[in-house]
Structures are given as C-alpha cells and as structure tokens.
C-alpha positions in Angstrom: 68.9 139.2 101.8 72.5 139.3 102.9 73.7 141.0 105.9 76.6 143.2 106.7 79.7 141.8 108.5 81.6 144.0 110.9 85.2 143.9 111.6 86.7 145.9 114.4 89.4 146.1 117.0 89.0 145.0 120.5 91.7 146.8 122.3 93.1 150.2 122.2 93.6 150.3 118.5 96.5 149.2 116.3 95.3 145.5 116.4 96.0 144.8 112.8 92.6 145.5 111.2 93.9 146.6 108.0 95.8 143.4 107.2 92.8 141.3 108.0 90.5 143.5 105.8 92.9 143.1 103.0 93.0 139.3 103.5 89.1 139.0 103.7 88.3 141.3 100.9 88.2 138.8 98.1 85.1 137.4 100.0 83.2 140.8 99.7 81.8 143.1 97.0 82.0 146.3 99.2 84.2 147.5 102.1 82.6 150.4 104.1 84.6 152.5 106.6 82.2 153.7 109.3 83.9 155.9 111.8 87.0 157.9 112.7 89.5 160.0 110.5 93.0 160.2 109.6 94.1 159.6 113.2 93.7 155.9 112.0 96.5 154.1 110.3 95.8 150.8 108.7 99.1 149.2 107.5 99.0 146.4 104.8 102.0 144.5 103.4 102.1 142.3 100.4 104.7 141.6 97.6 107.3 142.9 99.9 105.9 146.3 100.1 104.3 148.2 103.1 101.3 150.4 102.5 99.6 152.8 105.1 96.1 153.9 104.7 94.4 156.6 106.9 91.0 157.1 105.7 90.5 154.9 102.6 89.2 151.5 103.3 91.8 148.6 103.3 90.1 146.8 100.4 91.3 149.5 97.9 94.1 147.3 96.6 91.8 144.3 95.6 90.2 144.1 92.2 86.5 144.4 91.8 85.9 145.8 95.2 84.0 149.0 95.9 85.4 151.0 98.9 83.0 153.5 100.7 84.0 156.1 103.2 80.8 156.3 105.3 78.9 159.2 106.7 80.5 158.4 110.3 83.9 159.3 109.1 85.6 162.8 109.2 87.7 163.5 106.2 90.8 165.8 106.1 91.1 166.8 102.3 94.9 167.3 102.7 95.7 163.9 104.1 93.0 162.4 101.6 94.8 163.9 98.6 98.1 162.5 99.7 96.4 159.0 100.0 94.8 159.3 96.6 98.1 160.4 94.9 100.0 157.6 96.4 97.4 155.0 95.2 97.2 156.5 91.7 101.1 156.3 91.5 100.7 152.6 92.2 98.1 152.3 89.4 95.1 151.9 91.6 91.9 152.8 89.9 90.7 155.0 92.6 87.8 156.9 90.8 86.0 153.7 90.0 86.7 151.9 93.2 86.2 154.7 95.8 83.0 156.3 96.9 82.4 159.0 99.6 79.3 159.5 101.6 77.9 163.2 101.1 77.2 163.1 104.8 80.8 162.7 105.9 82.1 165.7 107.7 85.1 167.8 106.5 88.0 168.5 108.8 89.0 172.2 108.3 92.4 173.5 108.9 91.1 175.4 112.0 89.9 172.1 113.4 93.6 171.1 113.5 94.6 174.3 115.1 91.9 174.0 117.8 93.1 170.4 118.5 96.6 171.6 119.0 95.8 174.6 121.0 93.4 172.6 123.3 96.0 169.9 123.9 98.7 172.4 124.7 96.5 174.1 127.1 96.1 170.8 129.3 99.7 170.7 130.1 100.4 167.5 132.0 96.8 166.5 131.8 97.0 165.8 127.9 94.7 163.1 126.6 97.2 162.1 123.9 95.5 163.5 120.8 97.0 162.8 117.4 96.4 166.6 116.7 94.6 165.6 113.5 91.6 167.7 114.2 89.3 164.8 114.8 87.8 165.9 118.2 87.0 169.4 117.2 85.4 168.2 114.0 83.1 165.8 115.8 82.4 168.6 118.2 81.1 170.7 115.3 79.1 167.7 113.9 77.2 167.3 117.1 77.0 171.1 117.7 75.4 171.2 114.2 77.9 173.6 112.7 79.9 171.2 110.6 80.6 171.2 106.9 80.0 168.0 104.9 81.3 166.4 101.8 77.9 167.2 100.1 78.4 171.0 100.8 81.3 171.2 98.4 78.9 171.4 95.4 77.0 174.3 97.2 77.3 177.6 95.5 77.8 179.2 98.9 80.3 176.7 100.1 83.0 179.4 100.6 80.6 181.5 102.7 79.9 178.4 104.9 83.5 177.8 105.2 84.3 181.3 106.2 81.6 181.5 108.8 82.9 178.3 110.5 86.4 179.6 110.4 85.5 182.9 111.9 83.9 181.0 114.8 87.1 178.9 115.2 89.3 182.0 115.2 87.3 183.4 118.1 87.8 180.2 120.0 91.5 180.3 119.3 91.9 183.8 120.6 91.0 182.5 124.0 93.9 180.1 123.8 96.4 182.9 122.7 97.7 180.3 120.1 99.7 181.6 117.2 99.2 180.2 113.8 99.5 180.9 110.1 96.2 179.9 108.4 97.1 181.0 105.0 99.7 178.3 104.6 97.2 175.7 105.8 94.4 176.8 103.5 96.2 176.3 100.1 96.6 172.5 100.2 93.2 172.2 101.9 91.4 173.7 99.0 93.5 171.7 96.5 92.2 168.7 98.4 88.7 170.0 98.0 89.1 170.2 94.2 90.3 166.5 94.2 87.2 165.6 96.2 85.0 167.0 93.6 86.4 164.5 91.0 85.4 161.5 93.2 82.0 159.7 93.3 79.8 161.2 96.1 76.6 159.6 96.9 74.1 159.1 99.7 75.9 156.0 100.9 73.0 154.7 103.2 70.9 154.2 100.0 73.8 152.8 98.1 74.7 150.1 100.8 71.1 149.1 101.5 70.3 148.8 97.7 73.5 146.6 97.6 72.1 144.5 100.2 68.9 144.0 98.4 71.0 143.0 95.3 72.7 140.3 97.4 76.1 142.0 97.7 78.5 141.0 100.3 79.5 143.8 102.6 82.2 144.2 105.3 82.0 147.2 107.6 85.6 148.3 108.6 86.2 149.9 112.0 89.0 152.3 113.0 90.7 152.6 116.4 89.7 150.1 119.1 86.7 149.2 121.2 88.5 150.4 124.3 88.6 153.9 122.6 85.0 154.2 122.1 83.5 157.7 123.1 81.0 155.9 125.4 82.5 152.6 126.4 86.2 153.3 126.3 88.5 154.6 129.0 87.0 158.1 129.1 88.2 160.8 128.6 91.3 159.0 127.1 89.3 157.9 124.1 88.6 159.0 120.4 85.6 161.1 119.5 83.4 158.5 117.6 81.7 155.2 118.3 84.3 152.5 117.5 82.1 149.6 118.5 79.7 147.4 116.4 76.7 149.9 117.0 78.9 152.5 115.3 78.6 150.6 112.0 74.8 151.1 112.1 75.0 155.0 112.7 78.3 155.4 110.4 76.9 153.6 107.4 73.1 153.8 107.8 72.6 150.1 108.5 69.6 148.9 110.6 70.6 146.7 113.5 68.8 143.7 112.0 71.1 144.0 109.0 74.3 143.2 111.0 75.7 139.7 110.4 78.8 138.3 111.7 81.1 140.4 114.1 84.8 139.8 113.7 86.9 140.8 116.6 90.6 141.6 116.0 93.1 141.5 118.9 96.8 141.2 119.4 98.4 138.3 121.3 99.5 141.0 123.8 98.3 144.6 124.4 99.4 148.1 123.2 98.3 151.6 123.8 99.2 154.9 122.2 98.9 158.2 124.1 97.6 158.7 127.8 95.1 156.8 129.7 94.9 153.6 132.0 96.6 150.4 130.8 96.3 147.7 133.5 98.8 145.3 132.1 101.4 147.7 130.9 105.0 146.7 131.1 107.7 149.2 132.1 110.5 146.8 131.9 112.9 145.0 129.5 110.0 142.6 128.6 107.8 145.6 127.4 110.7 147.0 125.5 111.4 143.8 123.7 107.8 143.4 122.7 107.9 147.1 121.4 111.0 146.4 119.3 110.1 142.9 118.0 106.6 144.1 117.2 107.6 147.5 115.7 105.2 149.1 117.9 105.2 152.6 116.6 102.2 154.3 115.1 101.6 154.0 111.4 100.0 157.5 111.4 101.9 159.4 114.1 105.1 157.3 114.6 104.7 157.5 118.2 106.1 154.8 120.5 103.3 152.4 121.7 103.0 151.4 125.3 103.1 147.5 125.7 101.8 144.9 128.0 100.4 141.5 128.5 97.0 140.2 127.1 94.3 141.6 129.2 91.4 139.1 129.3 88.9 141.1 131.4 89.2 144.0 128.9 88.9 141.6 125.9 85.9 139.9 127.3 84.3 143.4 127.8 85.0 144.3 124.2 83.5 140.9 123.1 80.4 141.6 125.2 79.6 145.2 123.9 80.2 144.2 120.3 78.6 140.9 120.2 81.7 139.4 118.6 81.0 135.9 116.8 84.7 135.2 115.9 88.1 136.1 117.0 91.3 136.7 115.0 94.6 136.9 116.8 97.4 139.1 115.4 101.2 139.2 116.0 101.6 135.8 117.7 105.1 135.8 116.2 106.1 138.7 118.3 105.7 136.7 121.6 108.4 134.0 120.2 111.2 133.5 122.5 109.6 134.2 125.8 110.0 131.4 128.3 106.8 132.5 130.2 103.9 134.4 128.8 101.6 136.0 131.4 97.9 136.6 130.8 95.8 138.8 133.0 92.7 136.9 134.0 91.3 139.1 136.8 91.8 142.3 138.6 91.9 143.2 142.3 89.6 146.2 142.5 89.2 148.0 145.7 90.0 144.8 147.6 87.6 142.6 145.5 88.6 140.1 142.9 86.7 140.7 139.6 86.9 139.6 136.0 85.4 142.5 134.3 86.4 146.0 133.3 85.0 148.5 135.9 84.0 152.1 135.3 87.0 153.5 137.0 90.1 151.4 136.4 92.8 153.9 137.6 96.1 152.3 138.8 95.5 153.3 142.4 92.3 151.3 142.4 93.0 148.3 140.3 95.9 145.8 140.2 96.2 142.8 137.8 96.1 139.0 138.5 98.1 136.9 136.2 98.1 133.3 134.9 101.5 132.0 133.7 101.6 130.0 130.4 104.6 128.3 128.7 106.1 130.4 126.0 107.2 129.0 122.6 110.9 129.3 121.3 110.1 129.0 117.5 110.1 131.6 114.7 106.5 131.6 113.6 107.0 133.9 110.6 107.7 131.1 108.0 104.9 128.7 109.1 102.8 127.4 106.2 100.2 125.2 108.1 98.7 124.7 111.5 100.7 121.3 112.0 104.0 123.4 112.2 102.5 125.5 115.1 104.3 124.9 118.4 102.2 123.0 121.2 102.7 126.0 123.6 101.1 128.3 121.1 98.0 125.9 120.5 97.7 125.9 124.4 97.9 129.7 124.5 95.1 129.9 121.8 92.9 127.3 123.5 93.3 129.1 126.9 91.9 132.3 125.3 89.0 130.6 123.7 88.0 128.8 126.8 88.2 132.1 128.8 86.2 134.1 126.2 84.0 131.5 124.9 84.5 132.6 121.3 86.5 130.7 118.5 89.7 132.1 117.1 89.5 131.6 113.3 92.7 133.2 112.1 96.2 133.5 113.6 98.5 136.0 112.1 102.3 135.1 112.2 103.7 138.2 110.3 102.7 141.4 108.6 102.4 140.0 105.0 99.0 138.9 103.8 100.5 135.4 103.1 101.6 135.2 106.8 98.1 134.2 107.9 97.0 130.8 109.3 93.5 129.7 109.0 92.8 127.8 112.1 89.1 127.3 111.9 86.7 127.8 109.0 85.7 131.4 109.4 82.1 132.4 109.8 82.6 135.1 107.2 81.4 134.8 103.6 83.0 131.7 102.0 
C-alpha cells in the first residue's frame, strides 16, 4: 500500500509551498489540504500569469488530479466562492476536481467580526491576526459549537446558524464593537449555495480507500511550522496544527501511513505580523530582500519582515516534522550580496545554544552568525545545475551539513519552470 507524502513549510509561512505543490502534482493522484483557512495564500505562476489560492489545494490547475479540502481546514464561503468563480473563468473543471470534507468547519460572518473586535481590544499587544475569522472558528470547533460543511444539508441548518450567531452577538456586546451583519450575511449565504453544488464526502474514508487502491497522495500544509499552535512562537501563532502530525488529524490518516516529509524553506527568513524573529533585519539589507523578493502577503498584502536564514529554527522544524528532504526557495533573491550571513547558534541567557528555546524574546536571545560568500549572478534564467555559481553550491552544501537533510530542489524564480532539480527527489517518481 502506498503512503501519504506530506509537504509543509519550515519557517513562519510564505515559504513557497504553493509553487512546489504545483511542480510536484503530476506525480500525484490526489492533493489534500489538511489545516488552516483563507489566511493562507499560495501563489503559483506559470505561462506568465500569477494565480493566488487561499483554501483550494495548489494541484487544482493540473489535469487528472483530485483536490481535497480536508476536515482540518476552516472554510469561509465568501472567499471560497471568489476562488471558485476565478477558477471557472479560467476554464478549470472545479466540480469534478474538487472535493470537500463534510467535517471541515465553516467560518461565519460573526467569526470575522469577533476576530476584528478581539484584535482591536488588544491595542499594542496585537498578535497580528489576518482578521479572517480563523481563530474564533477554531475556538468554536474545540468548544463544540461549530458548524460544519455537512450541516448545510440539514433541514435545521438556518436554526443552527442563528443559534451560533446569537452567541457571537453576546460576546461582541462586551467589546462594544459596531458592525452591520446584514451586509455580511448576503454574500455568505450565496457562498453556502455554491458549496451545495460541490462534492462533499467523508474524506477520511475517501483518502484511505484511495491508498488501498494504490493512489499517490500528497498532503499540503498551509502557514509554517513555526506558527504551529503547540510548537510555534506562542501566542504569535495560527490556530491549527501546521506540522506533519496535523496531516494525520486534518485528513484522517494514521501515523503509519505517512511516507516522505518534504520541508520547504526560503534561502532567508520572513515573518508577517507580530512575534519574535531572531534574525530580523531592520536595515537597508532587510529592505533590499523585501523589495527583490516581493515580500508582501499574497492574501493580506502586508509587508513581510525579513532576515537572514536561521539554522537553529530550521533544525527545530526539521526535528518536529521528521523531514526527509528539503527544498530551498527564492535563492535568486540573495543574488548580489557580497556576504550572506547565516545564524548558526544563539546566545541565550549567557549560554551558547543551537536549538530554539521555549522563550526566545529579544531580551533573552541574540544571534551568532557565520559569514558565507555571496554570488553576483542572476539565477532566474538558469537551466541546469552546471550554471549555478560555486558560492551558491557552497551555501547549499553548508545548509545540508548543518541540518543533515538533503536539498533536492532549488527554486530560482516564481515560475514553475524556474526550478532546478539538484538531487533525485525522494517523492514519487
């Protein structure tokens, strides 16, 4: 029996997972998204056109691939409808290629209001929420109050909806937050009607039956490992399990059904929103990386914070995920720097360590860097590994030696063609 390969981000999100899923999809029969909601933004580029997905798996553009939105995902019908409408305009056969788990939870308009009211009340202590209603939806899920995709067929769905909205209104009254619910509900219920036209299944059975029938499956993560609700930089995290274990709970896969674990990371680091960021650059170098890398959120448009590669954080993410191979993104962005710094250790409370500690606030932790030679060559037109500058080869080898994990793919641009296969990937051939 085949196993499910898992692809996930190893930093604070925005690593380029969407592109790699798109590149790898021809090797797979099914792509399954296992956590997160429309706060994720997977950007894919091919044939000179950029495409941004928020909830739908990144394999949707490939022929003969089924895309599953798993039970661990939370779905906003409004955003989802916009995604579907855009895909249909492009001629994508969504209705035959997309399947929704009946167990996936729905984001209500009042979830978004609660998110905004809660964040506004925090003042300077904001966690940097995307205000998409993700956190409140997962709160209702764990509080056993939520509405699920399977509920939309219930004859008393509207009653369930109204009961939850009334609860939310009571909470909103404590925030003294003003809102107009009516204008939010109209597009929401239009989205619900669209959801009724799509395939809705008990996806855990669908996936496990597919495995029995020798189908190749890739589980696609959203956000990044350092935003995991348990193992991320809490409380500046997302509300779901972004690590490999989340694929088990978010798709209904047993741990012994997990195959290869593919870790995606940038050649540098970025972070959106608040929270600790040990290698953050507040200078011209950081700004240059931001501009060259177009480091602005594909979902929110927010400017991303930038910094050098953080190896202790990367090794931590590799450890908790059981990563079997690495894929490095945006190597082209670092072209032109005379020196490239890599954080190899931290000074933490006067002690030198090479791991990510429980509390890594700036007053407790400082970074220790190793300097490597930069490369002054445009990488975006490279066709093969022989054209790769020696300095880049040394940079890659240094990371492999430090992490103990092979780097199989190096991305040198946003297009699916700008992808160098460095070593034979462990994923399905």
